[in-house]
LODOKE-167786 format. One record per residue (C-alpha): residue number from 1; z, y, x. Coordinates in steps of 0.1 Angstrom, whole numbers, always signed. Layout:
# LODOKE-167786
{seq:NUM | w:Z | v:Y | u:X}
...
***
This chain:
# LODOKE-167786
{seq:1 | w:-233 | v:+90 | u:-166}
{seq:2 | w:-257 | v:+67 | u:-149}
{seq:3 | w:-285 | v:+42 | u:-154}
{seq:4 | w:-283 | v:+4 | u:-149}
{seq:5 | w:-277 | v:-2 | u:-112}
{seq:6 | w:-301 | v:-21 | u:-91}
{seq:7 | w:-289 | v:-51 | u:-71}
{seq:8 | w:-287 | v:-28 | u:-40}
{seq:9 | w:-266 | v:-3 | u:-60}
{seq:10 | w:-242 | v:-30 | u:-72}
{seq:11 | w:-237 | v:-42 | u:-36}
{seq:12 | w:-231 | v:-7 | u:-24}
{seq:13 | w:-206 | v:-1 | u:-52}
{seq:14 | w:-188 | v:-33 | u:-42}
{seq:15 | w:-185 | v:-21 | u:-6}
{seq:16 | w:-173 | v:+13 | u:-19}
{seq:17 | w:-144 | v:-1 | u:-39}
{seq:18 | w:-135 | v:-31 | u:-17}
{seq:19 | w:-107 | v:-12 | u:+0}
{seq:20 | w:-91 | v:-2 | u:-32}
{seq:21 | w:-91 | v:-35 | u:-51}
{seq:22 | w:-113 | v:-56 | u:-72}
{seq:23 | w:-135 | v:-43 | u:-101}
{seq:24 | w:-118 | v:-66 | u:-126}
{seq:25 | w:-87 | v:-45 | u:-130}
{seq:26 | w:-50 | v:-54 | u:-133}
{seq:27 | w:-28 | v:-56 | u:-164}
{seq:28 | w:-2 | v:-29 | u:-168}
{seq:29 | w:+12 | v:-40 | u:-201}
{seq:30 | w:+12 | v:-71 | u:-223}
{seq:31 | w:+23 | v:-71 | u:-260}
{seq:32 | w:+52 | v:-89 | u:-274}
{seq:33 | w:+35 | v:-121 | u:-285}
{seq:34 | w:+62 | v:-128 | u:-311}
{seq:35 | w:+49 | v:-99 | u:-332}
{seq:36 | w:+12 | v:-105 | u:-330}
{seq:37 | w:-13 | v:-132 | u:-339}
{seq:38 | w:-40 | v:-123 | u:-314}
{seq:39 | w:-43 | v:-101 | u:-283}
{seq:40 | w:-73 | v:-82 | u:-268}
{seq:41 | w:-76 | v:-68 | u:-233}
{seq:42 | w:-84 | v:-31 | u:-230}
{seq:43 | w:-97 | v:-15 | u:-198}
{seq:44 | w:-92 | v:+23 | u:-192}
{seq:45 | w:-85 | v:+45 | u:-162}
{seq:46 | w:-52 | v:+39 | u:-144}
{seq:47 | w:-34 | v:+72 | u:-154}
{seq:48 | w:-44 | v:+69 | u:-190}
{seq:49 | w:-34 | v:+33 | u:-191}
{seq:50 | w:+0 | v:+43 | u:-178}
{seq:51 | w:+4 | v:+70 | u:-204}
{seq:52 | w:-5 | v:+46 | u:-232}
{seq:53 | w:+18 | v:+19 | u:-220}
{seq:54 | w:+48 | v:+42 | u:-225}
{seq:55 | w:+40 | v:+53 | u:-261}
{seq:56 | w:+65 | v:+40 | u:-286}
{seq:57 | w:+40 | v:+40 | u:-314}
{seq:58 | w:+18 | v:+14 | u:-298}
{seq:59 | w:+41 | v:-16 | u:-306}
{seq:60 | w:+43 | v:-3 | u:-342}
{seq:61 | w:+5 | v:-4 | u:-346}
{seq:62 | w:+5 | v:-39 | u:-331}
{seq:63 | w:+31 | v:-51 | u:-357}
{seq:64 | w:+11 | v:-34 | u:-385}
{seq:65 | w:-21 | v:-51 | u:-376}
{seq:66 | w:-9 | v:-83 | u:-360}
{seq:67 | w:-31 | v:-75 | u:-330}
{seq:68 | w:-17 | v:-69 | u:-296}
{seq:69 | w:-32 | v:-48 | u:-268}
{seq:70 | w:-31 | v:-58 | u:-231}
{seq:71 | w:-37 | v:-27 | u:-211}
{seq:72 | w:-57 | v:-31 | u:-180}
{seq:73 | w:-61 | v:-5 | u:-152}
{seq:74 | w:-96 | v:+1 | u:-142}
{seq:75 | w:-86 | v:+22 | u:-112}
{seq:76 | w:-84 | v:+59 | u:-106}
{seq:77 | w:-104 | v:+83 | u:-128}
{seq:78 | w:-125 | v:+94 | u:-99}
{seq:79 | w:-140 | v:+60 | u:-92}
{seq:80 | w:-135 | v:+45 | u:-127}
{seq:81 | w:-171 | v:+46 | u:-138}
{seq:82 | w:-184 | v:+32 | u:-105}
{seq:83 | w:-159 | v:+3 | u:-108}
{seq:84 | w:-170 | v:-3 | u:-144}
{seq:85 | w:-206 | v:-5 | u:-132}
{seq:86 | w:-195 | v:-31 | u:-107}
{seq:87 | w:-175 | v:-51 | u:-133}
{seq:88 | w:-206 | v:-51 | u:-156}
{seq:89 | w:-227 | v:-64 | u:-128}
{seq:90 | w:-202 | v:-91 | u:-120}
{seq:91 | w:-195 | v:-101 | u:-156}
{seq:92 | w:-158 | v:-92 | u:-151}
{seq:93 | w:-153 | v:-73 | u:-183}
{seq:94 | w:-124 | v:-71 | u:-207}
{seq:95 | w:-126 | v:-74 | u:-244}
{seq:96 | w:-128 | v:-36 | u:-248}
{seq:97 | w:-134 | v:-9 | u:-222}
{seq:98 | w:-136 | v:+28 | u:-220}
{seq:99 | w:-171 | v:+38 | u:-208}
{seq:100 | w:-190 | v:+70 | u:-210}
{seq:101 | w:-216 | v:+73 | u:-238}
{seq:102 | w:-245 | v:+69 | u:-213}
{seq:103 | w:-231 | v:+36 | u:-200}
{seq:104 | w:-226 | v:+23 | u:-235}
{seq:105 | w:-262 | v:+32 | u:-245}
{seq:106 | w:-277 | v:+19 | u:-214}
{seq:107 | w:-258 | v:-14 | u:-210}
{seq:108 | w:-256 | v:-21 | u:-247}
{seq:109 | w:-292 | v:-29 | u:-254}
{seq:110 | w:-292 | v:-51 | u:-222}
{seq:111 | w:-266 | v:-73 | u:-239}
{seq:112 | w:-234 | v:-61 | u:-222}
{seq:113 | w:-219 | v:-44 | u:-253}
{seq:114 | w:-219 | v:-53 | u:-290}
{seq:115 | w:-238 | v:-33 | u:-315}
{seq:116 | w:-210 | v:-22 | u:-337}
{seq:117 | w:-231 | v:-9 | u:-366}
{seq:118 | w:-233 | v:-41 | u:-386}
{seq:119 | w:-198 | v:-51 | u:-378}
{seq:120 | w:-184 | v:-18 | u:-390}
{seq:121 | w:-203 | v:-21 | u:-422}
{seq:122 | w:-189 | v:-55 | u:-429}
{seq:123 | w:-154 | v:-54 | u:-413}
{seq:124 | w:-143 | v:-18 | u:-408}
{seq:125 | w:-143 | v:+2 | u:-441}
{seq:126 | w:-122 | v:+31 | u:-428}
{seq:127 | w:-144 | v:+37 | u:-398}
{seq:128 | w:-175 | v:+34 | u:-419}
{seq:129 | w:-162 | v:+60 | u:-443}
{seq:130 | w:-154 | v:+83 | u:-414}
{seq:131 | w:-189 | v:+80 | u:-400}
{seq:132 | w:-204 | v:+87 | u:-434}
{seq:133 | w:-183 | v:+118 | u:-437}
{seq:134 | w:-190 | v:+131 | u:-402}
{seq:135 | w:-227 | v:+134 | u:-397}
{seq:136 | w:-225 | v:+149 | u:-362}
{seq:137 | w:-204 | v:+119 | u:-350}
{seq:138 | w:-228 | v:+95 | u:-366}
{seq:139 | w:-258 | v:+112 | u:-350}
{seq:140 | w:-240 | v:+112 | u:-316}
{seq:141 | w:-232 | v:+74 | u:-315}
{seq:142 | w:-262 | v:+60 | u:-333}
{seq:143 | w:-294 | v:+53 | u:-313}
{seq:144 | w:-330 | v:+55 | u:-325}
{seq:145 | w:-328 | v:+19 | u:-338}
{seq:146 | w:-296 | v:+25 | u:-357}
{seq:147 | w:-273 | v:+7 | u:-332}
{seq:148 | w:-238 | v:+19 | u:-322}
{seq:149 | w:-225 | v:+7 | u:-289}
{seq:150 | w:-193 | v:+27 | u:-287}
{seq:151 | w:-169 | v:+51 | u:-305}
{seq:152 | w:-158 | v:+82 | u:-287}
{seq:153 | w:-123 | v:+98 | u:-284}
{seq:154 | w:-118 | v:+127 | u:-308}
{seq:155 | w:-103 | v:+160 | u:-294}
{seq:156 | w:-81 | v:+184 | u:-313}
{seq:157 | w:-95 | v:+218 | u:-322}
{seq:158 | w:-84 | v:+235 | u:-290}
{seq:159 | w:-98 | v:+257 | u:-263}
{seq:160 | w:-91 | v:+278 | u:-232}
{seq:161 | w:-72 | v:+310 | u:-237}
{seq:162 | w:-68 | v:+343 | u:-218}
{seq:163 | w:-32 | v:+349 | u:-208}
{seq:164 | w:-11 | v:+369 | u:-185}
{seq:165 | w:+22 | v:+379 | u:-171}
{seq:166 | w:+39 | v:+398 | u:-200}
{seq:167 | w:+64 | v:+413 | u:-175}
{seq:168 | w:+35 | v:+427 | u:-154}
{seq:169 | w:+19 | v:+442 | u:-185}
{seq:170 | w:+52 | v:+459 | u:-194}
{seq:171 | w:+57 | v:+471 | u:-158}
{seq:172 | w:+22 | v:+487 | u:-159}
{seq:173 | w:+29 | v:+504 | u:-192}
{seq:174 | w:+3 | v:+483 | u:-211}
{seq:175 | w:+18 | v:+482 | u:-246}
{seq:176 | w:-14 | v:+472 | u:-265}
{seq:177 | w:-35 | v:+441 | u:-259}
{seq:178 | w:-70 | v:+449 | u:-246}
{seq:179 | w:-97 | v:+439 | u:-272}
{seq:180 | w:-130 | v:+450 | u:-254}
{seq:181 | w:-143 | v:+443 | u:-220}
{seq:182 | w:-138 | v:+480 | u:-212}
{seq:183 | w:-102 | v:+479 | u:-223}
{seq:184 | w:-96 | v:+447 | u:-203}
{seq:185 | w:-111 | v:+463 | u:-172}
{seq:186 | w:-88 | v:+493 | u:-176}
{seq:187 | w:-58 | v:+470 | u:-180}
{seq:188 | w:-67 | v:+453 | u:-148}
{seq:189 | w:-70 | v:+487 | u:-131}
{seq:190 | w:-35 | v:+496 | u:-144}
{seq:191 | w:-21 | v:+464 | u:-131}
{seq:192 | w:-37 | v:+469 | u:-97}
{seq:193 | w:-24 | v:+504 | u:-95}
{seq:194 | w:+11 | v:+494 | u:-104}
{seq:195 | w:+16 | v:+461 | u:-86}
{seq:196 | w:-10 | v:+464 | u:-58}
{seq:197 | w:+12 | v:+487 | u:-35}
{seq:198 | w:+42 | v:+464 | u:-37}
{seq:199 | w:+26 | v:+429 | u:-37}
{seq:200 | w:+7 | v:+417 | u:-7}
{seq:201 | w:-28 | v:+404 | u:-14}
{seq:202 | w:-25 | v:+412 | u:-51}
{seq:203 | w:-55 | v:+408 | u:-74}
{seq:204 | w:-49 | v:+411 | u:-111}
{seq:205 | w:-74 | v:+385 | u:-122}
{seq:206 | w:-73 | v:+350 | u:-106}
{seq:207 | w:-80 | v:+314 | u:-115}
{seq:208 | w:-93 | v:+280 | u:-104}
{seq:209 | w:-128 | v:+264 | u:-105}
{seq:210 | w:-156 | v:+287 | u:-115}
{seq:211 | w:-149 | v:+324 | u:-120}
{seq:212 | w:-176 | v:+327 | u:-147}
{seq:213 | w:-155 | v:+332 | u:-177}
{seq:214 | w:-160 | v:+349 | u:-211}
{seq:215 | w:-198 | v:+345 | u:-214}
{seq:216 | w:-194 | v:+346 | u:-252}
{seq:217 | w:-184 | v:+382 | u:-250}
{seq:218 | w:-218 | v:+391 | u:-234}
{seq:219 | w:-239 | v:+367 | u:-255}
{seq:220 | w:-245 | v:+346 | u:-224}
{seq:221 | w:-232 | v:+312 | u:-235}
{seq:222 | w:-251 | v:+281 | u:-245}
{seq:223 | w:-259 | v:+284 | u:-281}
{seq:224 | w:-279 | v:+268 | u:-308}
{seq:225 | w:-294 | v:+291 | u:-334}
{seq:226 | w:-314 | v:+277 | u:-363}
{seq:227 | w:-321 | v:+246 | u:-343}
{seq:228 | w:-332 | v:+265 | u:-312}
{seq:229 | w:-312 | v:+258 | u:-280}
{seq:230 | w:-306 | v:+289 | u:-258}
{seq:231 | w:-294 | v:+281 | u:-223}
{seq:232 | w:-285 | v:+249 | u:-205}
{seq:233 | w:-255 | v:+227 | u:-211}
{seq:234 | w:-232 | v:+234 | u:-182}
{seq:235 | w:-199 | v:+252 | u:-182}
{seq:236 | w:-209 | v:+278 | u:-157}
{seq:237 | w:-246 | v:+287 | u:-164}
{seq:238 | w:-253 | v:+289 | u:-201}
{seq:239 | w:-281 | v:+313 | u:-211}
{seq:240 | w:-290 | v:+325 | u:-177}
{seq:241 | w:-321 | v:+344 | u:-189}
{seq:242 | w:-303 | v:+365 | u:-215}
{seq:243 | w:-297 | v:+402 | u:-210}
{seq:244 | w:-260 | v:+395 | u:-215}
{seq:245 | w:-259 | v:+372 | u:-184}
{seq:246 | w:-271 | v:+400 | u:-162}
{seq:247 | w:-246 | v:+424 | u:-178}
{seq:248 | w:-218 | v:+399 | u:-172}
{seq:249 | w:-227 | v:+396 | u:-135}
{seq:250 | w:-227 | v:+434 | u:-132}
{seq:251 | w:-193 | v:+435 | u:-147}
{seq:252 | w:-180 | v:+410 | u:-122}
{seq:253 | w:-195 | v:+430 | u:-95}
{seq:254 | w:-174 | v:+460 | u:-107}
{seq:255 | w:-143 | v:+438 | u:-107}
{seq:256 | w:-150 | v:+426 | u:-72}
{seq:257 | w:-157 | v:+461 | u:-58}
{seq:258 | w:-125 | v:+475 | u:-73}
{seq:259 | w:-104 | v:+446 | u:-61}
{seq:260 | w:-95 | v:+435 | u:-96}
{seq:261 | w:-105 | v:+399 | u:-91}
{seq:262 | w:-93 | v:+375 | u:-64}
{seq:263 | w:-121 | v:+370 | u:-39}
{seq:264 | w:-110 | v:+334 | u:-33}
{seq:265 | w:-115 | v:+328 | u:-70}
{seq:266 | w:-150 | v:+342 | u:-68}
{seq:267 | w:-160 | v:+323 | u:-37}
{seq:268 | w:-147 | v:+290 | u:-50}
{seq:269 | w:-120 | v:+287 | u:-23}
{seq:270 | w:-91 | v:+289 | u:-47}
{seq:271 | w:-74 | v:+256 | u:-54}
{seq:272 | w:-53 | v:+248 | u:-84}
{seq:273 | w:-22 | v:+249 | u:-63}
{seq:274 | w:-30 | v:+282 | u:-47}
{seq:275 | w:-38 | v:+298 | u:-80}
{seq:276 | w:-6 | v:+286 | u:-95}
{seq:277 | w:+14 | v:+299 | u:-66}
{seq:278 | w:-2 | v:+333 | u:-70}
{seq:279 | w:+7 | v:+335 | u:-107}
{seq:280 | w:+42 | v:+324 | u:-100}
{seq:281 | w:+47 | v:+346 | u:-70}
{seq:282 | w:+34 | v:+378 | u:-85}
{seq:283 | w:+1 | v:+380 | u:-66}
{seq:284 | w:-19 | v:+376 | u:-98}
{seq:285 | w:-13 | v:+386 | u:-134}
{seq:286 | w:-41 | v:+374 | u:-157}
{seq:287 | w:-61 | v:+341 | u:-160}
{seq:288 | w:-82 | v:+322 | u:-184}
{seq:289 | w:-75 | v:+285 | u:-186}
{seq:290 | w:-64 | v:+256 | u:-208}
{seq:291 | w:-42 | v:+267 | u:-236}
{seq:292 | w:-11 | v:+248 | u:-224}
{seq:293 | w:-12 | v:+266 | u:-190}
{seq:294 | w:+11 | v:+295 | u:-200}
{seq:295 | w:+38 | v:+271 | u:-210}
{seq:296 | w:+33 | v:+252 | u:-177}
{seq:297 | w:+41 | v:+284 | u:-158}
{seq:298 | w:+72 | v:+290 | u:-179}
{seq:299 | w:+85 | v:+255 | u:-172}
{seq:300 | w:+75 | v:+251 | u:-136}
{seq:301 | w:+94 | v:+278 | u:-118}
{seq:302 | w:+84 | v:+311 | u:-133}
{seq:303 | w:+117 | v:+323 | u:-147}
{seq:304 | w:+135 | v:+305 | u:-118}
{seq:305 | w:+116 | v:+326 | u:-93}
{seq:306 | w:+118 | v:+358 | u:-113}
{seq:307 | w:+143 | v:+363 | u:-142}
{seq:308 | w:+118 | v:+388 | u:-157}
{seq:309 | w:+90 | v:+363 | u:-157}
{seq:310 | w:+73 | v:+361 | u:-191}
{seq:311 | w:+39 | v:+350 | u:-204}
{seq:312 | w:+17 | v:+362 | u:-232}
{seq:313 | w:-16 | v:+350 | u:-248}
{seq:314 | w:-42 | v:+377 | u:-254}
{seq:315 | w:-64 | v:+377 | u:-285}
{seq:316 | w:-101 | v:+369 | u:-281}
{seq:317 | w:-121 | v:+399 | u:-269}
{seq:318 | w:-147 | v:+416 | u:-291}
{seq:319 | w:-184 | v:+412 | u:-284}
{seq:320 | w:-210 | v:+440 | u:-279}
{seq:321 | w:-213 | v:+443 | u:-317}
{seq:322 | w:-176 | v:+448 | u:-322}
{seq:323 | w:-171 | v:+413 | u:-337}
{seq:324 | w:-146 | v:+388 | u:-324}
{seq:325 | w:-163 | v:+368 | u:-296}
{seq:326 | w:-151 | v:+334 | u:-307}
{seq:327 | w:-140 | v:+311 | u:-280}
{seq:328 | w:-160 | v:+278 | u:-275}
{seq:329 | w:-138 | v:+249 | u:-287}
{seq:330 | w:-135 | v:+218 | u:-266}
{seq:331 | w:-162 | v:+194 | u:-279}
{seq:332 | w:-149 | v:+175 | u:-309}
{seq:333 | w:-160 | v:+142 | u:-295}
{seq:334 | w:-157 | v:+133 | u:-258}
{seq:335 | w:-188 | v:+115 | u:-246}
{seq:336 | w:-169 | v:+105 | u:-214}
{seq:337 | w:-144 | v:+85 | u:-233}
{seq:338 | w:-162 | v:+59 | u:-254}
{seq:339 | w:-147 | v:+25 | u:-264}
{seq:340 | w:-172 | v:-3 | u:-262}
{seq:341 | w:-167 | v:-40 | u:-270}
{seq:342 | w:-177 | v:-67 | u:-246}
{seq:343 | w:-206 | v:-87 | u:-262}
{seq:344 | w:-190 | v:-119 | u:-248}
{seq:345 | w:-156 | v:-112 | u:-262}
{seq:346 | w:-141 | v:-138 | u:-285}
{seq:347 | w:-117 | v:-111 | u:-299}
{seq:348 | w:-143 | v:-86 | u:-311}
{seq:349 | w:-132 | v:-87 | u:-347}
{seq:350 | w:-96 | v:-83 | u:-337}
{seq:351 | w:-105 | v:-52 | u:-316}
{seq:352 | w:-124 | v:-38 | u:-346}
{seq:353 | w:-96 | v:-46 | u:-370}
{seq:354 | w:-71 | v:-28 | u:-348}
{seq:355 | w:-94 | v:+3 | u:-345}
{seq:356 | w:-101 | v:+3 | u:-382}
{seq:357 | w:-64 | v:+5 | u:-389}
{seq:358 | w:-62 | v:+37 | u:-368}
{seq:359 | w:-86 | v:+54 | u:-393}
{seq:360 | w:-63 | v:+44 | u:-422}
{seq:361 | w:-35 | v:+66 | u:-437}
{seq:362 | w:-8 | v:+43 | u:-423}
{seq:363 | w:-24 | v:+41 | u:-389}
{seq:364 | w:-29 | v:+79 | u:-387}
{seq:365 | w:+8 | v:+85 | u:-397}
{seq:366 | w:+20 | v:+61 | u:-370}
{seq:367 | w:-2 | v:+76 | u:-343}
{seq:368 | w:+6 | v:+112 | u:-351}
{seq:369 | w:+43 | v:+109 | u:-362}
{seq:370 | w:+57 | v:+76 | u:-352}
{seq:371 | w:+83 | v:+59 | u:-372}
{seq:372 | w:+101 | v:+74 | u:-402}
{seq:373 | w:+138 | v:+77 | u:-394}
{seq:374 | w:+132 | v:+74 | u:-357}
{seq:375 | w:+108 | v:+102 | u:-348}
{seq:376 | w:+101 | v:+120 | u:-381}
{seq:377 | w:+115 | v:+126 | u:-415}
{seq:378 | w:+98 | v:+136 | u:-447}
{seq:379 | w:+107 | v:+171 | u:-460}
{seq:380 | w:+90 | v:+185 | u:-491}
{seq:381 | w:+66 | v:+156 | u:-491}
{seq:382 | w:+54 | v:+163 | u:-455}
{seq:383 | w:+64 | v:+146 | u:-422}
{seq:384 | w:+85 | v:+167 | u:-398}
{seq:385 | w:+94 | v:+157 | u:-363}
{seq:386 | w:+130 | v:+148 | u:-355}
{seq:387 | w:+122 | v:+144 | u:-318}
{seq:388 | w:+109 | v:+172 | u:-295}
{seq:389 | w:+81 | v:+175 | u:-270}
{seq:390 | w:+105 | v:+191 | u:-245}
{seq:391 | w:+129 | v:+161 | u:-245}
{seq:392 | w:+103 | v:+133 | u:-248}
{seq:393 | w:+80 | v:+148 | u:-221}
{seq:394 | w:+108 | v:+148 | u:-196}
{seq:395 | w:+113 | v:+110 | u:-197}
{seq:396 | w:+104 | v:+93 | u:-164}
{seq:397 | w:+71 | v:+75 | u:-161}
{seq:398 | w:+75 | v:+39 | u:-172}
{seq:399 | w:+101 | v:+48 | u:-199}
{seq:400 | w:+92 | v:+44 | u:-236}
{seq:401 | w:+87 | v:+78 | u:-253}
{seq:402 | w:+76 | v:+93 | u:-285}
{seq:403 | w:+47 | v:+114 | u:-275}
{seq:404 | w:+18 | v:+126 | u:-297}
{seq:405 | w:-5 | v:+144 | u:-273}
{seq:406 | w:-38 | v:+138 | u:-291}
{seq:407 | w:-58 | v:+153 | u:-263}
{seq:408 | w:-49 | v:+124 | u:-240}
{seq:409 | w:-71 | v:+93 | u:-240}
{seq:410 | w:-57 | v:+64 | u:-260}
{seq:411 | w:-80 | v:+50 | u:-287}
{seq:412 | w:-109 | v:+65 | u:-307}
{seq:413 | w:-93 | v:+78 | u:-339}
{seq:414 | w:-93 | v:+109 | u:-361}
{seq:415 | w:-71 | v:+137 | u:-349}
{seq:416 | w:-46 | v:+157 | u:-369}
{seq:417 | w:-48 | v:+192 | u:-357}
{seq:418 | w:-18 | v:+206 | u:-375}
{seq:419 | w:+4 | v:+177 | u:-363}
{seq:420 | w:-8 | v:+182 | u:-327}
{seq:421 | w:+0 | v:+219 | u:-327}
{seq:422 | w:+34 | v:+213 | u:-342}
{seq:423 | w:+42 | v:+187 | u:-316}
{seq:424 | w:+37 | v:+211 | u:-287}
{seq:425 | w:+64 | v:+230 | u:-269}
{seq:426 | w:+80 | v:+261 | u:-284}
{seq:427 | w:+58 | v:+287 | u:-266}
{seq:428 | w:+26 | v:+269 | u:-274}
{seq:429 | w:+36 | v:+264 | u:-310}
{seq:430 | w:+41 | v:+302 | u:-313}
{seq:431 | w:+4 | v:+309 | u:-311}
{seq:432 | w:-16 | v:+276 | u:-313}
{seq:433 | w:-21 | v:+270 | u:-350}
{seq:434 | w:-31 | v:+305 | u:-359}
{seq:435 | w:-52 | v:+311 | u:-327}
{seq:436 | w:-72 | v:+279 | u:-331}
{seq:437 | w:-77 | v:+284 | u:-369}
{seq:438 | w:-93 | v:+318 | u:-365}
{seq:439 | w:-106 | v:+322 | u:-330}
{seq:440 | w:-129 | v:+293 | u:-322}
{seq:441 | w:-165 | v:+283 | u:-325}
{seq:442 | w:-179 | v:+248 | u:-322}
{seq:443 | w:-194 | v:+238 | u:-289}
{seq:444 | w:-228 | v:+221 | u:-292}
{seq:445 | w:-228 | v:+184 | u:-284}
{seq:446 | w:-260 | v:+172 | u:-269}
{seq:447 | w:-268 | v:+136 | u:-263}
{seq:448 | w:-294 | v:+125 | u:-238}
{seq:449 | w:-315 | v:+94 | u:-235}
{seq:450 | w:-317 | v:+74 | u:-203}
{seq:451 | w:-349 | v:+92 | u:-191}
{seq:452 | w:-335 | v:+127 | u:-200}
{seq:453 | w:-302 | v:+119 | u:-182}
{seq:454 | w:-320 | v:+108 | u:-151}
{seq:455 | w:-343 | v:+138 | u:-149}
{seq:456 | w:-316 | v:+163 | u:-159}
{seq:457 | w:-291 | v:+149 | u:-133}
{seq:458 | w:-317 | v:+152 | u:-106}
{seq:459 | w:-326 | v:+188 | u:-116}
{seq:460 | w:-291 | v:+200 | u:-118}
{seq:461 | w:-282 | v:+185 | u:-85}
{seq:462 | w:-304 | v:+210 | u:-68}
{seq:463 | w:-305 | v:+239 | u:-94}
{seq:464 | w:-268 | v:+243 | u:-100}
{seq:465 | w:-255 | v:+247 | u:-64}
{seq:466 | w:-283 | v:+271 | u:-57}
{seq:467 | w:-278 | v:+292 | u:-88}
{seq:468 | w:-240 | v:+294 | u:-84}
{seq:469 | w:-244 | v:+304 | u:-48}
{seq:470 | w:-268 | v:+332 | u:-57}
{seq:471 | w:-245 | v:+344 | u:-85}
{seq:472 | w:-216 | v:+347 | u:-60}
{seq:473 | w:-239 | v:+367 | u:-37}
{seq:474 | w:-247 | v:+391 | u:-65}
{seq:475 | w:-210 | v:+396 | u:-73}
{seq:476 | w:-199 | v:+400 | u:-37}
{seq:477 | w:-227 | v:+425 | u:-29}
{seq:478 | w:-245 | v:+402 | u:-5}
{seq:479 | w:-275 | v:+403 | u:-28}
{seq:480 | w:-286 | v:+435 | u:-45}
{seq:481 | w:-284 | v:+436 | u:-83}
{seq:482 | w:-319 | v:+451 | u:-83}
{seq:483 | w:-331 | v:+416 | u:-74}
{seq:484 | w:-319 | v:+401 | u:-106}
{seq:485 | w:-353 | v:+397 | u:-122}
{seq:486 | w:-366 | v:+380 | u:-91}
{seq:487 | w:-337 | v:+356 | u:-92}
{seq:488 | w:-343 | v:+347 | u:-128}
{seq:489 | w:-380 | v:+343 | u:-121}
{seq:490 | w:-373 | v:+319 | u:-93}
{seq:491 | w:-348 | v:+300 | u:-114}
{seq:492 | w:-374 | v:+295 | u:-141}
{seq:493 | w:-406 | v:+290 | u:-121}
{seq:494 | w:-394 | v:+272 | u:-90}
{seq:495 | w:-358 | v:+258 | u:-95}
{seq:496 | w:-363 | v:+239 | u:-128}
{seq:497 | w:-344 | v:+261 | u:-153}
{seq:498 | w:-372 | v:+260 | u:-179}
{seq:499 | w:-376 | v:+223 | u:-176}
{seq:500 | w:-338 | v:+219 | u:-181}
{seq:501 | w:-341 | v:+240 | u:-213}
{seq:502 | w:-369 | v:+218 | u:-225}
{seq:503 | w:-347 | v:+187 | u:-220}
{seq:504 | w:-318 | v:+203 | u:-239}
{seq:505 | w:-341 | v:+212 | u:-268}
{seq:506 | w:-357 | v:+177 | u:-269}
{seq:507 | w:-323 | v:+161 | u:-269}
{seq:508 | w:-310 | v:+183 | u:-296}
{seq:509 | w:-340 | v:+177 | u:-318}
{seq:510 | w:-337 | v:+139 | u:-314}
{seq:511 | w:-301 | v:+141 | u:-326}
{seq:512 | w:-307 | v:+163 | u:-356}
{seq:513 | w:-342 | v:+155 | u:-368}
***
């Protein structure tokens, strides 16, 4: 998310990407022109363009609409937005592009992207109906003047889950799933007592990225109550000033002192690969991560390394009031994946016609199930897959496949949660539909204007590293817990926390008032 680059910034960006190719992008796929009447070019990150080019339902949509899609790689995800900024500066833009919402809202009013609102009203009845029925989406994509410069990808109702080595739980005599933080701590102690003496450098709880998990159990997460925002909108910090945040840090201090949590996880030194190897090799037993991770371990060496290797997903823990601490769902709409249409495109109506079809019943069935008789059959009036995730997912890259992973970037379109859960592998199917139907809470989506983005980005650039560093010091004992109030005071008075909260509140109010 960034503001319009200055001339100097554009030149700097050009130098930065010179070694890795031009900003214009390269075509990875062109449609069969015998089956379409028009074609539009579509720019998205390299990996996602590769995934989309292999999907067997894309040619079906092209035949249904008469509109073909030329997929253009915009380069690796890490430099994609920078390359898009450069392409915008050079005028090297495809008919449709994936941008983030900030880019769409900044460059749109400057004439780079079309205002879709009037076009949707006149030419896209399915999209219009969907916007009318989903107020939060409408508020998210519509600016103060009623303009819409992009449509975001929609995410299935999914979340992270807590999971563990079922074989380790059995070995430690843990026959019942822990439901409270206290029971979970005791389970970690039992695992440590049982496996610690026989496994070198064993710590029951491990992971990747930030160790700050389960804030919802302590009431320390970002939340919006009756229109009042509590906390700041980052995955790690949340409601830093709440009593629950201090309680959470004290709990992590206990885990660290008793060697129940991997010190590399706490320090931030654990990589994805090192964490995976610890779980596979028996040096860790429990983690909290994306819901498909348990299945990944089962299919990437777990049972091969240890015939007893087994995984289990734990139910959500209870909060301090004895209620289920519902897990924050992935945001329903992804503001980093927004399709915008080039204002200079001569194919804008074709792009919109193609997208509108995705919101229709026929388009939805094709995206989520494929072709009747080839990838699904109808049983009892309902579609049922005749192909499997396990078989289709093994096909080599570059090979056409039936795949219906709706959490992958393709086009903005409604998701079908039940179809998505049923498409997954056997282990994930065993828990996903019930877990996500009963255990999740919506994550607040907050949209910032250009000024808020600029100020918020600058504040977080200094506040977040400082805060996370201090939190690690509290957990590892390098800073005394009796200094917690002083830490919070400094965060609020000198480090910008209160100003960040003001920005969150103002942005929320602008979206909902």
